[in-house]
C-alpha positions as CSV (number, residue, x, y, z in Angstrom):
1,X,8.8,-32.3,8.0
2,X,4.8,-33.0,8.4
3,X,5.1,-31.3,11.6
4,X,6.6,-28.2,10.2
5,X,3.0,-28.4,7.6
6,X,0.9,-28.8,10.6
7,X,2.3,-25.9,12.5
8,X,1.7,-24.1,9.2
9,X,-1.8,-24.5,8.4
10,X,-2.9,-23.4,12.1
11,X,-1.3,-20.1,10.8
12,X,-2.6,-20.0,7.1
13,X,-5.9,-20.3,7.9
14,X,-6.6,-16.2,7.6
15,X,-8.5,-15.3,4.9
16,X,-6.6,-13.8,2.7
17,X,-7.9,-12.6,-1.4
18,X,-5.9,-13.5,-4.6
19,X,-4.5,-10.7,-5.8
20,X,-1.2,-10.5,-7.8
21,X,1.6,-7.9,-8.6
22,X,0.3,-5.0,-10.4
23,X,-3.5,-4.6,-8.4
24,X,-4.5,-1.7,-5.9
25,X,-4.9,-2.8,-2.5
26,X,-5.7,-1.5,0.7
27,X,-4.4,-2.9,3.8
28,X,-5.5,-2.2,7.3
29,X,-3.2,-3.2,9.9
30,X,-3.7,-2.7,13.6
31,X,-1.9,-0.1,15.1
32,X,-1.3,0.3,19.0
33,X,-2.2,4.0,20.3
34,X,-2.1,3.9,24.1
35,X,-4.4,1.1,25.5
36,X,-6.6,1.1,22.4
37,X,-5.9,-0.6,19.0
38,X,-6.9,1.1,15.7
39,X,-7.1,0.5,11.8
40,X,-4.8,1.7,9.8
41,X,-5.3,2.1,5.9
42,X,-2.3,1.6,3.7
43,X,-3.4,2.0,-0.2
44,X,-1.4,1.4,-2.9
45,X,0.0,-0.3,-6.0
46,X,1.4,-4.5,-5.4
47,X,4.8,-3.7,-6.6
48,X,6.4,-7.4,-5.8
49,X,5.6,-10.4,-3.9
50,X,8.0,-13.2,-2.8
51,X,8.0,-16.1,-0.7
52,X,5.3,-18.9,-0.1
53,X,3.1,-20.7,2.2
54,X,3.6,-18.9,5.6
55,X,6.8,-16.6,4.5
56,X,5.2,-15.4,2.1
57,X,5.1,-11.2,1.5
58,X,4.8,-8.3,-0.9
59,X,5.2,-4.8,-1.5
60,X,3.0,-2.1,-1.4
61,X,3.7,1.4,-3.4
62,X,2.3,4.4,-2.7
63,X,2.8,8.3,-3.3
64,X,2.3,10.4,-0.7
65,X,2.3,14.6,-0.9
66,X,4.6,13.9,-4.2
67,X,6.8,11.3,-1.9
68,X,7.2,7.8,-2.8
69,X,6.1,5.3,-0.2
70,X,7.0,1.1,0.0
71,X,6.3,-1.1,2.6
72,X,6.4,-4.6,3.0
73,X,3.9,-6.9,4.5
74,X,3.7,-10.4,5.6
75,X,0.7,-12.0,4.3
76,X,-0.4,-13.8,7.3
77,X,1.1,-11.4,9.4
78,X,-1.1,-11.1,13.0
79,X,-1.0,-7.0,12.5
80,X,-2.6,-7.2,9.5
81,X,-6.3,-7.2,9.9
82,X,-7.6,-7.7,6.4
83,X,-6.7,-7.2,2.5
84,X,-9.1,-5.2,0.3
85,X,-8.2,-5.5,-3.6
86,X,-9.4,-1.9,-4.7
87,X,-8.3,-2.7,-8.6
88,X,-7.1,-5.7,-10.9
89,X,-4.0,-4.6,-12.7
90,X,-2.8,-6.0,-15.9
91,X,1.2,-5.8,-16.0
92,X,3.3,-8.0,-18.1
93,X,6.4,-8.0,-15.4
94,X,6.5,-9.8,-11.9
95,X,8.4,-6.9,-10.1
96,X,7.0,-3.2,-10.7
97,X,10.4,-1.5,-9.5
98,X,10.2,0.8,-12.5
99,X,7.5,2.8,-10.9
100,X,10.1,4.4,-8.6
101,X,11.5,6.4,-11.2
102,X,8.1,7.3,-12.5
103,X,6.6,10.6,-10.8
104,X,2.9,11.9,-11.2
105,X,0.5,10.4,-13.1
106,X,3.3,8.0,-15.1
107,X,3.6,6.3,-11.2
108,X,0.1,5.2,-11.3
109,X,-0.7,4.4,-15.0
110,X,-1.4,0.7,-15.0
111,X,-4.3,-0.7,-17.3
112,X,-6.7,-2.4,-15.2
113,X,-7.7,-5.9,-16.4
114,X,-11.5,-5.0,-17.5
115,X,-9.9,-2.1,-19.9
116,X,-7.6,-4.8,-21.4
117,X,-10.9,-7.1,-21.6
118,X,-13.2,-4.3,-23.2
119,X,-10.2,-2.9,-26.0
120,X,-9.9,-6.9,-27.4
121,X,-13.5,-7.0,-27.6
122,X,-14.5,-3.7,-29.2
């Protein structure tokens, strides 16, 4: 079992920011076009996370031209260049699958942690 942990540690050295469900993230993934490699951004809300350690993955949802698009990203995939946290969200659920039924402005209406803190103080 210790050999497995040693192998996993080698691949988990990638610098990954702390993010959770409800956060808006931008994932820059590598796309091969001919002989070049370019970075393709995918920005949306994290609606689910699963797994742990090397097998951890997360689902990002965005609305593009009125159509909902969801994509699953393994956290430690070599095809992911970096993950940027755009906004921290405050949610009370571990899975935000209910956003699939929302349309328009309601689909992106997640309170930020700063809004919640300001409301509690003022």
